[in-house]
C-alpha positions as CSV (number, residue, x, y, z in Angstrom):
1,X,38.7,0.8,68.7
2,X,36.3,0.7,71.6
3,X,33.8,3.4,72.4
4,X,33.3,4.6,76.0
5,X,30.1,3.7,77.7
6,X,27.5,6.4,77.8
7,X,24.7,7.1,80.3
8,X,22.1,5.9,77.8
9,X,22.6,2.2,78.5
10,X,24.9,-0.5,79.8
11,X,28.1,-1.5,78.1
12,X,27.5,-3.5,75.0
13,X,23.9,-2.6,74.6
14,X,22.6,-1.8,71.1
15,X,22.0,1.9,70.4
16,X,20.1,3.8,67.8
17,X,21.9,6.3,65.4
18,X,21.1,9.9,66.0
19,X,20.2,11.8,62.8
20,X,20.9,15.5,62.4
21,X,18.0,16.4,60.1
22,X,19.4,19.8,59.0
23,X,22.6,18.1,58.0
24,X,20.8,15.4,56.2
25,X,18.7,18.0,54.2
26,X,21.9,19.8,53.4
27,X,23.4,16.5,52.1
28,X,20.3,15.9,49.9
29,X,20.4,19.4,48.5
30,X,24.1,19.3,47.6
31,X,24.7,15.7,46.6
32,X,21.4,13.9,45.9
33,X,19.0,16.3,44.2
34,X,20.1,18.5,41.4
35,X,17.8,21.4,42.3
36,X,15.3,22.5,45.0
37,X,12.6,22.2,42.4
38,X,12.5,18.5,42.9
39,X,10.3,19.0,46.0
40,X,7.2,19.3,43.8
41,X,8.1,16.2,41.8
42,X,8.5,14.3,45.1
43,X,5.1,15.5,46.3
44,X,3.4,14.7,43.0
45,X,5.1,11.3,43.0
46,X,3.9,10.4,46.5
47,X,0.4,11.4,45.4
48,X,0.6,9.2,42.3
49,X,1.8,6.3,44.3
50,X,-1.1,6.9,46.8
51,X,-3.6,6.8,43.9
52,X,-2.0,3.6,42.6
53,X,-2.6,2.0,46.0
54,X,-6.2,3.4,46.1
55,X,-6.9,1.8,42.8
56,X,-5.5,-1.5,44.2
57,X,-8.2,-1.2,46.9
58,X,-10.9,-0.2,44.5
59,X,-10.1,-1.8,41.2
60,X,-13.6,-1.2,39.8
61,X,-13.3,2.6,40.1
62,X,-12.9,4.6,36.9
63,X,-9.3,5.7,36.1
64,X,-10.3,9.3,36.4
65,X,-12.3,8.9,39.6
66,X,-9.3,10.0,41.7
67,X,-7.0,12.8,41.0
68,X,-4.3,15.3,42.2
69,X,-4.9,19.0,42.9
70,X,-2.2,21.5,43.3
71,X,-2.5,25.0,44.9
72,X,-0.1,27.8,45.1
73,X,-0.8,31.5,45.9
74,X,2.6,32.8,46.9
75,X,2.0,32.1,50.6
76,X,1.5,28.4,50.6
77,X,2.0,25.4,48.3
78,X,-0.4,22.6,48.7
79,X,-0.7,19.1,47.0
80,X,-3.8,17.1,47.6
81,X,-4.6,13.6,46.4
82,X,-7.5,11.1,46.6
83,X,-5.1,8.3,47.3
84,X,-5.0,5.6,49.9
85,X,-4.2,7.9,52.8
86,X,-2.5,7.1,56.1
87,X,-3.7,5.9,59.5
88,X,-2.2,7.2,62.7
89,X,0.0,4.1,63.0
90,X,1.1,4.7,59.4
91,X,2.1,8.3,60.2
92,X,4.2,7.2,63.2
93,X,5.8,4.4,61.2
94,X,6.5,6.1,57.9
95,X,6.5,9.9,58.2
96,X,8.6,9.9,61.4
97,X,11.2,7.3,60.3
98,X,13.7,8.6,57.8
99,X,14.3,6.1,54.9
100,X,11.1,4.0,55.4
101,X,8.5,4.0,52.7
102,X,4.8,3.5,53.2
103,X,4.8,1.5,50.0
104,X,6.3,-1.4,52.0
105,X,3.3,-1.8,54.2
106,X,0.4,-4.2,54.0
107,X,1.9,-6.4,51.3
108,X,2.3,-3.5,48.9
109,X,6.0,-4.4,48.8
110,X,4.9,-7.3,46.6
111,X,3.6,-4.7,44.1
112,X,6.6,-2.4,44.0
113,X,6.5,-2.3,40.3
114,X,3.3,-0.4,40.5
115,X,5.0,2.5,42.3
116,X,7.4,5.1,41.2
117,X,9.1,5.8,44.5
118,X,11.4,3.2,46.0
119,X,13.4,4.9,48.8
120,X,11.0,6.6,51.2
121,X,13.0,9.9,51.6
122,X,11.1,12.0,49.1
123,X,9.2,14.0,51.7
124,X,12.5,15.3,53.1
125,X,13.0,17.3,49.9
126,X,10.3,19.7,51.0
127,X,12.7,21.0,53.6
128,X,14.7,22.4,50.7
129,X,12.0,25.1,50.4
130,X,10.2,25.1,53.7
131,X,10.9,24.8,57.4
132,X,7.7,23.0,58.2
133,X,5.7,20.3,56.5
134,X,2.0,19.9,57.3
135,X,0.3,16.6,56.4
136,X,-3.4,15.9,56.8
137,X,-4.5,12.4,55.8
138,X,-7.4,10.0,56.1
139,X,-7.0,6.3,55.3
140,X,-9.2,4.6,52.7
141,X,-8.6,1.2,54.2
142,X,-10.9,1.8,57.1
143,X,-14.3,3.3,56.4
144,X,-14.6,5.2,59.7
145,X,-11.0,6.1,60.0
146,X,-10.3,9.5,61.6
147,X,-8.2,12.2,60.0
148,X,-4.6,12.4,61.1
149,X,-2.4,15.5,61.3
150,X,1.4,15.4,61.2
151,X,3.6,18.5,61.5
152,X,7.3,18.0,60.8
153,X,9.9,20.7,61.4
154,X,13.4,21.2,60.0
155,X,14.9,21.0,63.5
156,X,13.9,17.3,63.6
157,X,10.8,17.6,65.8
158,X,7.3,16.5,64.8
159,X,3.8,16.3,66.3
160,X,0.9,14.0,65.5
161,X,-2.7,14.3,66.5
162,X,-6.0,12.7,65.4
163,X,-8.9,14.8,64.2
164,X,-12.5,14.2,63.6
165,X,-13.3,12.6,60.2
166,X,-15.0,15.9,59.3
167,X,-11.5,17.5,59.2
168,X,-11.0,15.6,56.0
169,X,-14.3,14.2,54.7
170,X,-12.8,12.0,51.9
171,X,-9.9,9.7,52.0
172,X,-6.6,11.0,50.7
173,X,-3.7,13.2,51.8
174,X,-3.0,16.9,51.7
175,X,0.6,18.2,52.1
176,X,0.9,21.9,52.8
177,X,4.2,23.9,52.8
178,X,4.8,27.4,54.0
179,X,7.8,28.5,51.8
180,X,10.8,30.2,53.3
181,X,11.6,33.7,52.0
182,X,14.6,32.4,50.1
183,X,12.5,29.8,48.2
184,X,10.3,32.2,46.2
185,X,12.0,31.2,43.0
186,X,10.6,27.7,43.3
187,X,7.2,28.4,45.0
188,X,5.8,31.3,43.1
189,X,2.4,30.2,41.6
190,X,3.6,30.5,37.9
191,X,6.7,28.5,38.7
192,X,4.7,25.8,40.6
193,X,2.4,25.5,37.6
194,X,5.4,25.3,35.2
195,X,7.1,22.6,37.3
196,X,3.9,20.6,37.5
197,X,3.6,20.6,33.7
198,X,7.3,19.8,33.4
199,X,7.2,16.8,35.7
200,X,3.6,15.6,35.2
201,X,2.5,16.3,31.6
202,X,2.3,12.5,30.9
203,X,0.8,11.3,34.2
204,X,-2.2,9.0,33.8
205,X,-4.2,10.5,36.7
206,X,-5.9,13.9,36.3
207,X,-3.9,16.8,37.8
208,X,-5.1,20.3,38.1
209,X,-3.5,23.6,39.3
210,X,-5.2,26.5,41.2
211,X,-3.3,29.8,41.7
212,X,-5.8,31.2,44.2
213,X,-7.3,33.8,41.9
214,X,-10.7,32.2,42.1
215,X,-10.8,30.7,38.6
216,X,-11.2,27.1,37.7
217,X,-8.2,24.8,38.2
218,X,-6.1,24.6,35.1
219,X,-5.4,21.1,33.8
220,X,-1.7,20.1,34.1
221,X,-2.0,17.0,31.8
222,X,-5.1,17.6,29.7
223,X,-4.3,14.9,27.1
224,X,-2.7,11.5,27.2
225,X,0.8,11.0,25.7
226,X,0.7,11.5,22.0
227,X,1.5,7.9,21.3
228,X,-1.5,6.8,23.5
229,X,-4.0,8.8,21.4
230,X,-6.0,7.6,18.4
231,X,-5.7,9.3,15.0
232,X,-7.8,9.2,11.9
233,X,-4.9,8.2,9.6
234,X,-1.3,7.0,9.9
235,X,-0.2,10.2,8.4
236,X,-2.0,12.2,11.0
237,X,-0.3,10.1,13.7
238,X,3.1,10.7,12.2
239,X,2.6,14.4,12.0
240,X,1.4,14.5,15.6
241,X,4.4,12.6,16.9
242,X,6.8,14.8,14.9
243,X,5.1,17.9,16.3
244,X,5.4,16.6,19.8
245,X,9.1,15.9,19.2
246,X,9.6,19.4,17.9
247,X,7.9,20.8,21.0
248,X,10.0,18.8,23.4
249,X,13.4,19.2,21.6
250,X,13.0,22.5,19.8
251,X,14.1,21.1,16.3
252,X,12.1,19.7,13.4
253,X,13.0,16.0,13.3
254,X,14.4,14.6,10.1
255,X,12.1,11.6,10.9
256,X,10.3,10.2,13.9
257,X,10.7,6.6,15.0
258,X,7.9,5.2,17.1
259,X,9.2,3.0,20.0
260,X,7.2,0.3,21.7
261,X,8.6,-2.4,24.0
262,X,5.6,-4.2,25.6
263,X,7.8,-6.4,27.8
264,X,8.8,-3.4,29.9
265,X,5.8,-1.2,29.2
266,X,7.9,1.3,27.2
267,X,6.4,3.6,24.6
268,X,7.7,6.8,23.0
269,X,9.5,8.2,20.1
270,X,13.0,8.8,18.8
271,X,13.5,12.0,16.8
272,X,16.3,11.9,14.2
273,X,18.4,15.1,14.6
274,X,18.5,17.0,11.3
275,X,22.1,18.2,11.6
276,X,25.4,16.5,12.1
277,X,26.4,15.8,15.7
278,X,30.0,16.1,16.9
279,X,31.6,12.6,17.3
280,X,31.3,11.3,20.8
281,X,28.7,13.8,22.0
282,X,25.9,11.8,23.6
283,X,22.5,13.4,23.8
284,X,20.4,13.3,26.9
285,X,17.1,11.6,26.5
286,X,13.8,12.5,28.2
287,X,12.7,9.5,30.3
288,X,9.4,9.2,32.2
289,X,8.6,6.4,34.6
290,X,4.9,5.7,34.8
291,X,4.2,9.1,33.4
292,X,6.4,11.1,35.9
293,X,9.4,12.8,34.3
294,X,12.6,11.2,35.6
295,X,15.4,12.8,33.6
296,X,16.0,14.9,30.6
297,X,19.6,13.7,30.4
298,X,19.3,9.9,30.4
299,X,22.1,9.2,27.9
300,X,22.3,5.6,29.2
301,X,19.1,4.4,27.6
302,X,20.7,4.2,24.2
303,X,24.1,2.9,23.0
304,X,26.9,5.4,22.3
305,X,26.6,5.1,18.5
306,X,23.0,6.3,18.5
307,X,23.9,9.9,18.9
308,X,21.8,10.8,15.8
309,X,18.5,10.6,17.7
310,X,16.9,12.1,20.8
311,X,14.3,10.1,22.6
312,X,11.3,10.8,24.8
313,X,9.9,7.6,26.4
314,X,7.6,6.5,29.2
315,X,8.3,3.1,30.8
316,X,6.8,0.9,33.5
317,X,9.7,-1.3,34.5
318,X,12.8,0.9,34.6
319,X,14.3,1.5,38.1
320,X,15.2,5.0,39.1
321,X,18.2,5.7,41.3
322,X,17.8,7.1,44.8
323,X,17.6,10.7,43.6
324,X,15.0,9.6,41.0
325,X,16.8,11.7,38.4
326,X,18.5,9.0,36.5
327,X,18.2,5.3,35.7
328,X,19.6,2.4,37.7
329,X,22.0,0.4,35.6
330,X,20.8,-3.2,35.8
331,X,19.9,-6.1,33.5
332,X,16.5,-4.6,32.6
333,X,18.1,-1.3,31.5
334,X,20.7,-3.3,29.4
335,X,17.9,-5.2,27.7
336,X,16.0,-2.1,27.0
337,X,19.1,-0.4,25.5
338,X,19.7,-3.4,23.2
339,X,16.0,-3.6,22.2
340,X,15.9,0.2,21.3
341,X,19.2,-0.3,19.4
342,X,17.4,-2.9,17.3
343,X,14.5,-0.5,16.6
344,X,17.0,2.1,15.3
345,X,18.7,-0.5,13.1
346,X,15.3,-1.6,11.7
347,X,14.5,2.0,10.9
348,X,17.8,2.4,9.0
349,X,17.1,-0.8,7.1
350,X,13.6,0.2,6.3
351,X,14.7,3.7,5.1
352,X,17.5,2.2,3.0
353,X,15.0,-0.1,1.3
354,X,12.0,2.3,0.8
355,X,13.1,6.0,1.0
356,X,16.4,6.8,-0.7
357,X,15.8,10.5,-0.5
358,X,15.4,10.3,3.3
359,X,18.4,8.0,3.5
360,X,20.5,10.5,1.5
361,X,19.6,13.3,3.9
362,X,20.2,11.1,6.9
363,X,23.6,10.0,5.7
364,X,24.6,13.5,4.7
365,X,24.1,14.5,8.3
366,X,25.0,11.4,10.3
367,X,27.4,9.3,8.2
368,X,29.8,9.1,11.1
369,X,27.2,7.5,13.4
370,X,26.3,5.0,10.7
371,X,30.0,4.2,10.1
372,X,30.5,3.5,13.7
373,X,27.5,1.1,13.6
374,X,28.6,-0.5,10.4
375,X,32.0,-1.4,11.8
376,X,30.3,-3.8,14.3
377,X,27.0,-4.7,12.5
378,X,27.4,-6.8,9.3
379,X,23.8,-6.2,8.3
380,X,24.1,-2.4,8.3
381,X,27.5,-2.8,6.6
382,X,25.9,-4.8,3.7
383,X,23.1,-2.3,3.4
384,X,24.8,1.0,3.7
385,X,28.5,0.7,3.0
386,X,28.1,1.4,-0.7
387,X,26.1,4.5,0.1
388,X,28.4,6.1,2.7
389,X,30.4,9.2,1.7
390,X,34.2,9.1,1.8
391,X,36.9,11.6,0.8
392,X,38.6,10.4,-2.3
393,X,40.8,11.5,-5.1
394,X,37.6,12.1,-7.1
395,X,36.2,14.3,-4.4
396,X,33.6,13.3,-1.8
397,X,31.9,10.3,-3.2
398,X,30.2,7.1,-2.1
399,X,32.2,3.9,-2.3
400,X,29.6,2.6,-4.9
401,X,30.3,5.5,-7.2
402,X,34.1,5.3,-6.6
403,X,34.3,1.6,-7.3
404,X,32.6,2.0,-10.7
405,X,35.7,3.8,-12.0
406,X,38.4,2.2,-9.8
407,X,38.6,-1.6,-9.6
408,X,41.7,-1.2,-7.3
409,X,41.0,1.1,-4.4
410,X,44.0,2.4,-2.4
411,X,43.5,3.7,1.1
412,X,45.7,6.0,3.2
413,X,46.4,5.5,6.9
414,X,46.1,9.2,7.8
415,X,44.5,12.4,6.6
416,X,48.0,13.9,6.4
417,X,49.1,11.2,4.0
418,X,46.1,11.6,1.8
419,X,46.6,15.4,1.5
420,X,50.2,14.9,0.6
421,X,49.5,12.7,-2.4
422,X,45.8,13.4,-3.5
423,X,46.5,15.8,-6.4
424,X,49.4,13.7,-7.8
425,X,47.6,10.4,-7.3
426,X,44.5,11.8,-9.1
427,X,46.6,13.0,-12.0
428,X,48.3,9.6,-12.2
429,X,44.8,7.9,-12.4
430,X,45.1,6.2,-9.0
431,X,41.9,5.8,-7.0
432,X,42.8,6.7,-3.4
433,X,40.4,7.0,-0.4
434,X,41.3,9.0,2.7
435,X,41.4,6.4,5.5
436,X,42.5,8.8,8.2
437,X,39.1,9.6,9.6
438,X,37.5,7.5,12.3
439,X,36.3,4.1,11.0
440,X,37.0,4.9,7.3
441,X,40.1,2.8,6.7
442,X,38.5,-0.3,8.4
443,X,35.3,0.1,6.4
444,X,37.1,0.6,3.0
445,X,39.0,-2.6,3.6
446,X,35.6,-4.4,3.9
447,X,34.4,-3.2,0.5
448,X,35.3,-6.5,-1.2
449,X,32.7,-8.2,1.0
450,X,30.0,-6.1,-0.8
451,X,31.8,-5.7,-4.2
452,X,33.9,-8.8,-4.8
453,X,35.1,-7.4,-8.1
454,X,36.9,-4.6,-6.2
455,X,40.3,-5.0,-4.5
456,X,41.5,-2.8,-1.7
457,X,45.1,-2.2,-0.5
458,X,46.9,0.2,1.8
459,X,48.7,2.9,-0.2
460,X,52.4,2.3,-0.1
461,X,54.8,5.2,-1.1
462,X,56.4,2.8,-3.5
463,X,53.0,2.4,-5.3
464,X,52.7,6.1,-5.9
465,X,56.4,6.5,-6.9
466,X,56.0,3.7,-9.4
467,X,53.3,5.7,-11.2
468,X,55.6,8.8,-11.5
469,X,57.4,8.9,-14.8
470,X,61.2,8.7,-14.6
471,X,63.3,11.4,-16.4
472,X,65.5,10.4,-19.3
473,X,69.1,9.4,-18.6
474,X,70.6,12.6,-20.0
475,X,68.5,14.8,-17.7
476,X,69.3,12.5,-14.7
477,X,73.0,12.8,-15.3
478,X,72.8,16.6,-15.7
479,X,71.0,16.9,-12.3
480,X,73.2,14.4,-10.5
481,X,75.4,17.0,-8.8
482,X,72.5,19.0,-7.6
483,X,70.7,15.9,-6.3
484,X,73.8,14.9,-4.3
485,X,74.0,18.3,-2.7
486,X,70.2,18.2,-2.0
487,X,70.5,14.8,-0.3
488,X,73.3,16.1,1.8
489,X,71.4,19.2,2.8
490,X,68.3,17.2,3.8
491,X,70.0,14.3,5.5
492,X,69.2,15.9,8.9
493,X,65.5,15.1,8.1
494,X,66.3,11.5,7.0
495,X,65.1,12.5,3.5
496,X,66.1,11.1,0.2
497,X,65.7,13.2,-3.0
498,X,64.7,11.9,-6.5
499,X,63.8,13.5,-9.8
500,X,60.6,12.5,-11.6
501,X,57.9,13.9,-13.9
502,X,54.3,14.1,-12.8
503,X,51.1,16.1,-13.1
504,X,50.1,18.6,-12.2
505,X,53.1,20.5,-13.5
506,X,52.4,23.4,-11.0
507,X,53.5,21.1,-8.1
508,X,57.3,21.6,-7.8
509,X,57.8,18.7,-5.3
510,X,56.1,15.9,-3.5
511,X,57.1,15.0,0.1
512,X,56.3,11.3,0.9
513,X,56.6,10.7,4.6
514,X,54.2,8.8,6.9
515,X,53.6,9.6,10.5
516,X,54.6,6.1,11.5
517,X,57.9,6.5,9.7
518,X,58.7,9.8,11.4
519,X,57.9,8.3,14.8
520,X,60.1,5.3,14.1
521,X,63.0,7.5,13.1
522,X,62.5,9.7,16.1
523,X,62.4,6.7,18.4
524,X,65.5,5.2,16.9
525,X,67.4,8.5,17.1
526,X,66.6,9.0,20.8
527,X,67.5,5.4,21.6
528,X,70.8,5.8,19.8
529,X,71.6,9.1,21.7
530,X,70.9,7.4,25.0
531,X,73.1,4.3,24.3
532,X,76.7,3.9,23.5
533,X,79.2,1.3,22.5
534,X,78.0,-1.9,20.8
535,X,74.3,-1.1,21.5
536,X,74.8,2.3,19.9
537,X,76.2,0.8,16.8
538,X,73.4,-1.7,16.6
539,X,70.7,0.9,17.1
540,X,72.5,3.1,14.6
541,X,72.2,0.3,12.0
542,X,68.5,-0.1,12.8
543,X,68.0,3.7,12.4
544,X,69.6,3.4,8.9
545,X,67.0,0.7,8.1
546,X,64.1,2.9,9.3
547,X,61.8,4.2,6.5
548,X,63.2,7.4,5.1
549,X,61.1,10.4,3.7
550,X,61.3,11.0,0.0
551,X,61.3,14.4,-1.7
552,X,60.2,13.9,-5.3
553,X,61.2,16.9,-7.5
554,X,59.0,17.5,-10.5
555,X,61.0,18.0,-13.7
556,X,57.9,19.4,-15.4
557,X,57.9,22.4,-13.0
558,X,59.9,25.5,-14.1
559,X,61.2,26.2,-10.7
560,X,62.7,22.7,-10.4
561,X,64.2,22.8,-13.9
562,X,66.0,26.0,-12.9
563,X,67.1,24.7,-9.5
564,X,68.8,21.5,-10.9
565,X,71.1,23.7,-13.0
566,X,72.5,25.5,-10.0
567,X,76.3,24.8,-9.8
568,X,77.0,27.0,-6.7
569,X,77.0,24.5,-3.8
570,X,75.6,26.8,-1.1
571,X,72.8,28.1,-3.3
572,X,72.0,24.6,-4.4
573,X,71.7,23.5,-0.8
574,X,69.5,26.5,0.0
575,X,67.2,25.9,-2.9
576,X,66.8,22.2,-1.9
577,X,65.9,23.3,1.6
578,X,63.4,25.8,0.2
579,X,61.8,23.1,-2.0
580,X,61.6,20.7,1.0
581,X,60.0,23.4,3.2
582,X,57.4,24.2,0.5
583,X,56.5,20.6,0.1
584,X,56.2,20.1,3.8
585,X,53.8,23.1,4.0
586,X,51.8,21.8,1.1
587,X,51.4,18.4,3.0
588,X,49.4,20.4,5.6
589,X,50.8,18.4,8.4
590,X,52.2,20.2,11.6
591,X,55.7,21.4,11.0
592,X,58.4,20.3,13.4
593,X,60.5,23.2,14.9
594,X,63.5,22.3,12.8
595,X,61.4,22.4,9.6
596,X,60.0,25.9,10.6
597,X,63.5,27.1,11.2
598,X,64.7,25.6,7.9
599,X,61.9,27.4,6.0
600,X,62.8,30.8,7.5
601,X,66.5,30.3,7.0
602,X,66.3,29.2,3.4
603,X,64.0,32.2,2.6
604,X,66.5,34.6,4.2
605,X,69.5,33.0,2.4
606,X,67.7,33.3,-1.0
607,X,67.0,37.0,-0.3
608,X,70.6,37.5,0.7
609,X,71.9,35.8,-2.4
610,X,69.5,37.9,-4.6
611,X,70.7,41.1,-2.9
612,X,74.4,40.2,-3.4
613,X,73.7,39.5,-7.0
614,X,72.0,42.8,-7.6
615,X,74.8,44.7,-5.9
């Protein structure tokens, strides 16, 4: 597609994009920045970067020689710094060109790692709360540099003029905003102070706030980060870090793990959450870059399995995204994530070796997280598998406890299967572990790696049936007619019926049927209904070979002993359906519509029979 020539130049000449500043600010407010409050963070960040450049010019100056001063009285918001300042040429080049950063000038680009900002659009965020930005600056690069004033307006226009050096006696920059009426929520003095503390509490340069009431400026960051302070004893340090974690995250940490990665200049703490966390929920972590708060929701700094901790860290070498509200996914971030994961593994190993009480409290709350880690980490598996809790036929127990009494450990493939057989398997002396929860079946099968004397096998229905005592031949023959009628009544559910004796005697029947077997029968039935002829006969044969459910009647139960003596065919069928329905409900699996209908029908039929008998 060709564009028509315009009066601005000859055909084929290069042209410059026209930028609608109001549209761009609207784009920033709705798609880049999460809230108008970021305007203050951007101003503070620009001030910090200016101070960094000033220290580059004057490396012998004390760290606290230059600072940042904030002022808000309800009518204006002002941020002043003692940084490197701007010349008139800098102002034209950097403040009037959207997307260009002053940190690229004069070879400072080679030192980009010293600066927080990377994109040069932060000043535009001020238009989220004000229609005009006033900048007064004086460069520290030239001793007799004049002061420069820049006024930018939301309509895209700006004005620049030079002023005598007396207009700003010292080098640095002052940015002044006159808030719009609708921006009071973000520019009220108390809010400005709160935002300054929120974003800048860990900044390395002194920051003060003045609310215009005439009092001394309040320090925004009166103390260094807690991990950067010195303490009289290791215990005092641990208590201080735990107190800081409680202040930040509003919970008392189960333990506090100190983090230190010198290669990327990262320091901080990981606070162990004292309560269980729902599987898959990833916490947001509080990440500062060079002291400035970047994000409170930086889940990407830790692997997914580490949802048992919340971190607050300050780093030198992590890259922010364009909004400076999250981290850029690159090789450095991946390396940091791996290194922090190693620190968490080391803490688990150290706790397992030296503090069994803490380990017990940790596993009680976070066994799922540890299980997810143990699946992929052989070292954690060897250390902690014997201590992890599982649901077993002996109740909730560790595998170490369970293996002491069961040299053969059977594991179910689903929670449903475990609930079907738990009571009967326990009475039969079988050691069964519920393998239906996430990671459990895979972990139980790895138990022989830690306890070679123990064998592990999947629970097979035949294994349980073999441990149920058969009835004597006379009882079997007497119940044969009833069992035939029961099998016929339950054929629609692909269910066989057998008579056995087992404990507890209070259980009238046991329904053995796996989810996989039900799915296979359903698949075969649907395929058979959709096919005819030879294929239908073949699929029908396959369906006959599919695993069938088993209803095991308990001869020790009085209800079953009465049922098997019924000689009236319809009543026998109804009682068999009622026993099946009761066993299905006791399995605590979801009932199919046909099973729900059967339970209701059998109950009504039994009532009708009782009423006929009474009449």
